C-alpha positions in Angstrom: 185.0 83.9 173.5 187.5 81.0 174.6 186.2 77.4 174.1 187.9 74.3 175.6 188.5 71.6 173.6 189.0 68.1 174.9 192.5 66.3 173.6 193.2 63.2 173.5 197.7 62.8 174.1 199.3 60.4 173.1 203.6 60.8 173.4 206.5 58.1 172.4 209.9 59.0 173.6 212.5 60.0 170.6 215.6 58.0 171.9 219.3 58.6 169.9 221.3 55.9 168.2 222.8 54.4 171.2 219.3 54.6 173.1 221.2 56.0 176.0 219.5 59.6 175.8 216.5 60.8 175.4 216.6 63.1 172.7 212.9 64.6 172.0 209.5 63.6 172.2 206.7 62.4 169.6 203.4 63.8 170.8 199.9 62.9 169.1 197.2 65.0 169.5 193.8 63.9 169.0 190.6 66.2 169.9 187.8 64.5 171.4 185.4 66.5 171.7 182.8 65.7 169.7 183.6 61.7 170.7 183.1 62.7 174.5 179.9 64.5 173.9 178.3 62.3 172.0 179.1 59.5 174.5 177.7 61.8 177.3 174.5 61.8 175.6 174.5 58.4 174.9 174.8 57.4 178.5 171.9 59.8 179.3 169.5 58.5 176.8 170.1 54.7 178.1 169.7 56.0 181.9 166.1 57.1 180.7 165.6 54.2 178.8 166.4 52.0 181.7 164.4 54.1 184.2 161.3 54.0 181.9 161.7 50.2 181.4 162.3 49.6 185.2 159.4 51.4 186.0 156.7 49.0 184.0 155.2 46.3 185.7 155.0 43.9 182.5 158.0 42.3 182.2 160.7 43.5 179.6 164.0 41.9 178.1 166.9 42.3 175.7 167.7 39.0 174.2 170.7 37.9 172.2 172.2 34.0 171.2 169.3 32.5 173.0 170.4 34.1 176.7 168.5 37.1 178.2 171.2 40.1 178.1 169.2 42.4 180.5 165.5 42.6 181.9 164.0 45.1 184.0 163.4 44.8 187.2 159.9 43.1 186.9 160.5 40.1 185.0 163.1 39.0 187.8 160.7 39.3 190.2 157.6 37.5 188.2 159.8 34.8 187.9 161.9 34.6 191.4 164.8 35.5 190.6 166.6 38.6 191.8 168.1 41.2 189.0 171.5 40.2 189.0 170.7 36.5 188.6 168.0 36.8 185.8 171.3 38.3 183.3 173.0 36.2 181.3 170.6 33.0 181.4 170.0 31.0 178.4 166.2 30.4 177.4 166.5 26.7 178.8 167.3 27.6 182.0 164.0 29.8 182.4 161.3 28.1 179.4 159.5 25.4 180.0 161.0 22.8 178.4 157.8 21.4 176.7 157.6 25.6 175.8 161.3 25.8 174.6 161.3 24.8 170.4 158.4 27.5 170.4 159.6 30.2 172.5 162.9 29.6 170.5 161.7 29.2 166.7 159.2 32.4 167.7 162.7 34.0 169.1 164.3 33.7 166.0 161.6 34.8 163.7 162.0 38.0 165.4 165.7 38.1 164.6 165.2 36.7 161.0 164.2 38.8 157.9 161.2 36.4 157.2 157.8 37.1 157.1 155.8 39.4 160.0 156.5 37.1 163.1 153.8 36.3 165.8 153.4 39.3 168.3 152.0 37.3 171.1 151.6 34.3 172.3 151.1 31.9 175.4 154.3 30.6 177.4 155.3 28.7 180.8 158.4 29.9 182.5 160.3 28.1 185.1 160.1 29.6 188.6 
């Protein structure tokens, strides 16, 4: 049975001493079959995770550097944002000013290697 391999090919011309003519080529072939299989599996897993997150009625987000980098559809809707307008917003634009210090402290606790952070607390968001 014959199997197919995905191969990335890189070709560089070999020029003669005067660089006027090509006298050949150097080709490097790299098997990318496994890498493409892993990329496809990762894409399928990500699509499944996004579908699950978006089916939740509760707001769910992913944050980095005190910014919202991803949110399910429920969270922006709760706060009056279009989904595309919510992504990349800094915490300071979304969390009430009097709550921001606590919010940032709790966020850093979740990110750091400190003792177990408080898992839930009440916060006010700007809408």
